[in-house]
N, C-alpha and C positions, 0 to 999 in steps of 0.2 A: 376584392380578396376574400380567395375562398382558402380556408383553413381547416384541416379535419382536427375535430376536438377528441377526439374517441381517446388517444391515449394519455388524455391531460392528468387522470387521476394516477396513472402510473408514473409522472415524471420525478416527483419529489419522494424522497426516503432516506432515513434516519439509522445511521448505526448506534446502538444502544449501548449503553454499558455492560447489559449481560452478554449481546453476542460477542463483543470485546474482550471477554473473559476468555475465550478460549486460545487468545494470541497476545495475552500480556504477560510480561517478565513475571508480574506478582498477580495472578488471577484474584487474590484478596483484596487487593490494595482498592482506597477509596477514589472514583474516580466521577466526572459528570456523567449525569442520565444519558446525555447522547455525546458522542464521542466527535461525528462529522456528521455532514448533512449530503446529500447528492442531489442535484435536479439534472435528470436525464432526457437529453434531448435528441439522443441517438445521431445518426451520421450525419443528418442534415443541420441540427441545431447545436451541435456537441454536447458535452456535459460538465457539468458547473460542480466544486465539491468545495466545502468549506470546511476548515477543520477546527477545533476549539482550542483556545492556548492552553498550557498547564502540563502537569507531569502526573504520574500514577506510581508512588512508590519509586519516584525517581524517572521513571520513563515516560519519555516526550509522549504526547498523543500522534498517534498513527492512524492509517488504515488498516485493514485486516490484511491484505496483500494476497497476490494470486497468481496464479499461473495462465496463460495462455490455452484454450484448447485449440489446436491447429495453426496454421502459419500465419499470426496474426502481429502485428508491429504496433506500436502506439506512440504518440507524442502528447505530452504535459506542457502546457506553457501556464507559467505562475505569473499569476495576476496582482499577487498582494502576499506582503508578510516574508518571513523566511523559513528555510526549510532543510531537509535532506531525503533525498529519493535513494534509497536500496534497492539493486538490482541483483541477483542472481540466477545461476545456471544451475543446475543439479545434474549428477553425474546420470549418463543411462546404461542399462545392461545391455546384453546380446540381443534383448528382444525389443529394445527402443523404447523402454520403459524406465521412468524416473525413478532414481531412489533418493527417498525423503532426505535421508539424515549425511549423504556426501555431496558436497557443494564442488563443481567443476571452475566456479570463476563465481566472485562476489565483489561487488561495486558500490563504494557510498559516494553520493554526490551532492555535497551541500549547493544550496538553490535560493535565489532570491528573485524577487519582481523584476520581470523583462524576461528572465530566462526560460529557457526550453530543454527540457529533457526527453531523450528518446530512449523509448524501451524496445528493445530490438525482439526478434521471434527468438523465441526460445527461452526469454528471460523471464521469471516470475520478478513482481516488484511490490515494493510497498511506498508510500510516502511518509513522511514526518514533520509534525509542525515544533519546531524550534525556538519560534519565538515568543513574543508577548502579547501578540494580538492575533486576530485571525489569521488563518491561512489560506488561500483560496487560488484553486488552479482551474485550467478548462483543458478537457482532453478531449480528443476524437477516438475513442473508442466505438465501437461499435454495439448497437443495444438492438436487442429483438424483443419490442415488447408483446410477443406471445408467450415470451418464458415464464416458469413458474414463478417468479418471485424475481422480476427484471430490475425492477430500481433497486433490489437490494442485493441480488445475487444471480448475476445476468447469467446466462447461459454458455457464454463466449470464455469463461472463467474458470478456474477448477481451481477451488478454497481448501481442499481436503488436504493435501498435502503440507499448507502450511499451519491447518489445525493440526495435524499429527506431529509436527515438529514445535507447538507453541510459537509460532514466529518464523523470524528469519536468521540466519545464521549469526546476526547482532543484533542486539537492542540500541537502540539511541537514548541514552541517557544522559541527566544533566550531571555535571561535575564542573565543581568550583563556577559554578553560574553559565557554565558554556557547553556544547554539545559534544559526549565523548561516545564511543561505541561499549558495549559489555558482552561477550561471545554467549552464545547460547548453548548452554552444555549438552544440549539432546544432538548435537551434530557431531558425527564422528570425524569428519576431515573437509578442509577448504584447500582444493589443490593451488587457485590462484587468485590472491585479492589485492584489491586498491583501494585504501581506506579514506581517501579524499584528504590526507591530512587531518582527520581526526584521530585523537588519542585513544587506547584501547586501556580499559581500567579493570581491574579486578572484582 
């Protein structure tokens, strides 16, 4: 068996609390030193992500969130735990540029082990751990190990629009022991939404 070990040091990445403060509902909230861990295997080996359980000022632990660069779709396979996937497509101007604060379509999709979530072309996405245990997924996102910081911020993904808006159009928060949605006030409009049966709180 011949295996190329060149990229092994680049496989593991951890998303720290410091990096996640950009997109938290409460950037000053107390959270774990590391919110989630990624093992990037690339197209051949897939990518594994593990979320810590818990909340930060009531918001469940989540991924940073991003929009794909180019015509890329992605599949997430849930292998352990329970969570909510958030997908949103932004309004585009006449030049085809996405407008950070205007949402054309928003979806919240509750998920559990054994289920699959499809992230279509043009939709940004993030995933939230709403359970009391680790939440684990495997995805088929492409990874270029020559990227500047491939395992943490892969080049096929745009994080800046999410950072600018401090997250997606809704935050997933704990309400009476269950997940609920809380609107992000920085967004101007949401044209179409499917909240996946989750309540919205003020």
